[in-house]
C-alpha positions in Angstrom: 0.0 -0.2 -0.5 1.9 3.4 1.3 5.1 2.1 0.6 4.6 0.8 -2.8 3.2 4.3 -3.3 5.8 5.9 -2.2 8.1 4.6 -4.2 6.5 4.7 -7.6 5.9 8.8 -6.3 9.8 9.1 -5.8 9.8 7.1 -9.8 7.4 9.1 -11.0 8.9 12.6 -9.4 12.1 11.5 -10.7 11.4 10.5 -13.6 9.3 13.6 -15.1 11.4 16.3 -13.2 15.0 14.7 -14.9 12.7 15.1 -17.7 12.9 18.7 -16.4 16.1 18.9 -16.4 17.3 17.2 -20.1 15.0 16.3 -22.2 17.2 14.1 -23.8 18.2 11.9 -20.8 17.0 8.6 -20.7 14.7 6.2 -18.1 14.5 2.9 -17.8 13.2 -0.2 -14.9 15.8 -1.0 -12.5 19.2 -2.4 -13.1 18.6 -1.8 -16.7 20.7 0.9 -17.1 24.1 0.5 -15.3 24.4 -1.4 -12.6 26.0 -0.2 -9.2 25.3 0.2 -5.5 21.6 0.4 -5.9 21.6 -3.5 -5.7 23.3 -3.4 -2.9 20.8 -1.4 -1.5 18.0 -3.3 -2.6 18.8 -6.5 -1.9 17.2 -9.0 0.2 17.4 -8.5 4.1 18.0 -4.1 2.9 15.4 -3.6 0.3 16.3 0.3 0.7 14.4 0.6 -3.0 17.0 3.4 -4.4 17.7 4.9 -7.9 20.4 5.3 -10.2 21.6 8.7 -11.3 24.2 7.8 -14.6 26.4 9.1 -17.3 25.4 6.0 -18.7 23.9 5.8 -23.0 21.6 4.1 -24.8 22.2 0.9 -26.3 25.2 0.4 -24.1 26.1 -3.2 -23.7 24.1 -4.2 -20.0 28.3 -5.0 -18.9 29.7 -1.8 -19.4 32.5 0.2 -18.8 30.4 2.9 -19.2 33.6 5.5 -19.4 37.3 4.5 -18.9 38.0 1.9 -16.3 34.9 1.5 -15.0 34.7 0.1 -11.7 38.6 -1.0 -12.0 41.4 0.5 -10.2 41.5 2.6 -13.9 38.0 4.5 -12.4 40.1 7.1 -10.7 39.4 10.8 -9.5 41.4 11.8 -13.0 38.8 11.0 -15.3 36.8 13.5 -13.8 35.3 17.2 -14.8 35.1 19.7 -12.5 32.2 20.8 -14.9 31.1 17.0 -15.4 30.8 17.1 -11.8 28.9 20.5 -11.5 26.7 19.4 -14.2 26.1 16.7 -11.6 26.1 18.3 -8.4 23.6 20.8 -10.3 21.0 17.7 -11.5 21.2 16.2 -8.3 20.0 19.4 -5.9 16.9 20.5 -9.1 15.5 16.4 -8.2 15.8 17.4 -4.5 13.8 20.1 -4.8 11.2 18.3 -7.3 10.9 16.0 -4.4 10.6 17.8 -1.4 7.9 20.2 -3.8 6.3 17.1 -4.1 3.0 17.0 -2.6 -1.3 16.5 -3.0 -2.2 19.3 -4.6 -5.8 20.7 -3.0 -8.2 22.9 -4.6 -9.8 25.8 -2.7 -11.8 26.8 -5.8 -15.0 24.7 -7.1 -15.2 24.6 -11.3 -13.4 26.2 -13.8 -11.2 29.4 -12.1 -12.3 32.8 -14.0 -8.0 33.4 -14.8 -7.6 36.6 -15.7 -9.6 37.9 -12.2 -6.4 36.1 -11.1 -3.9 37.3 -12.8 -3.8 34.4 -14.5 -4.7 33.8 -18.0 -3.2 32.2 -21.0 -4.1 33.8 -24.6 -4.9 30.4 -26.2 -3.9 32.6 -29.3 -0.6 33.2 -28.2 0.3 29.4 -26.3 -2.3 27.4 -27.3 -0.6 24.3 -25.6 0.4 26.8 -22.0 -4.0 27.8 -22.5 -4.0 24.2 -22.3 -1.7 22.9 -20.0 -3.6 25.1 -17.7 -6.7 23.9 -17.5 -5.4 20.6 -18.0 -3.6 21.0 -14.7 -6.6 22.7 -12.6 -9.2 19.6 -13.3 -6.4 17.5 -11.2 -6.3 20.0 -8.3 -8.9 17.4 -6.8 -6.1 16.5 -3.2 -5.7 13.4 -4.4 -2.6 13.5 -7.1 0.7 14.8 -6.3 2.1 17.7 -8.8 4.0 14.1 -10.3 0.7 12.2 -10.6 -0.3 15.5 -13.1 3.0 15.5 -14.7 2.8 12.0 -15.4 -0.9 12.0 -17.0 -0.1 14.7 -18.9 3.0 13.8 -20.3 4.3 16.6 -19.1 7.6 18.2 -16.9 7.4 17.9 -13.0 8.6 21.7 -13.4 6.1 22.7 -15.9 3.3 21.4 -13.6 5.3 23.0 -10.4 4.8 26.1 -12.8 1.3 26.7 -12.9 0.5 24.9 -9.3 2.7 27.5 -7.9 0.8 30.1 -9.3 -1.9 29.2 -8.7 -0.9 28.8 -5.0 0.4 32.4 -5.0 -3.4 33.6 -4.9 -5.1 30.8 -2.7 -6.7 28.9 -5.3 -5.2 25.5 -4.3 -2.8 24.8 -0.9 -0.1 21.3 -0.9 -0.6 18.4 1.5 1.6 15.3 2.3 -1.0 14.1 2.4 -4.0 13.4 0.4 -7.1 15.2 1.1 -9.6 15.0 -1.7 -12.0 17.3 -2.6 -14.4 15.8 -4.4 -18.1 16.3 -3.1 -18.8 12.6 -3.0 -16.4 11.3 -1.8 -16.6 9.2 0.9 -13.6 7.9 3.2 
C-alpha cells in the first residue's frame, strides 16, 4: 500500500523532473541501464529502494563499461572533470528540490477558475499549449494527485506542472499537503 505508493511517487517525481532538466535524458527499469550500488541497497535483507543516476548512455551493453576504467583500478578522480561534477551536483539538487515539492495539490475553488480575475490568464491565441496545460492541470487539483501524478497523467514535466500549481498557490486557489485530501464532494472515506 503506502510503501509501494511512495516508491511509485519517487519514480514518477524523479523521472518527470529529470525530463524537465534534460530533454535528452533516458530512464529505464531497475538495473537496466547501469548496475551499480543500488543493487546493494535493494538486496534481500536490506530492501532500501534506491534509484541510480548515471552518465551511462542508451544502447550500451549491460556489462558496461560506461567510461574508461569503470569499476577498475583505473577508475580514479583523474577521470572526472570539474564541469561534469558541477553538472551532476546541480542535477541532483534539482531532483531533491522536486522531491521536496512533490505534494498533493488541494483545490480551494469549485468549477473552472476565472483566470483573468487572478492574473493567470494564458492567451490561447498566443500560447495554445500553455492555455491547454493550465486548464488540464487545474482538473487534477483535487487533493488526490501529487505534482508528479499530474505530470505523468499529462505527459509533461514536473517543472511545467510546478510552474502552474505554484502560481495557483500564490493566488490562494490551491494549497499543498503531504497526505491526500480529496475535495470531491462525492468522496466517501
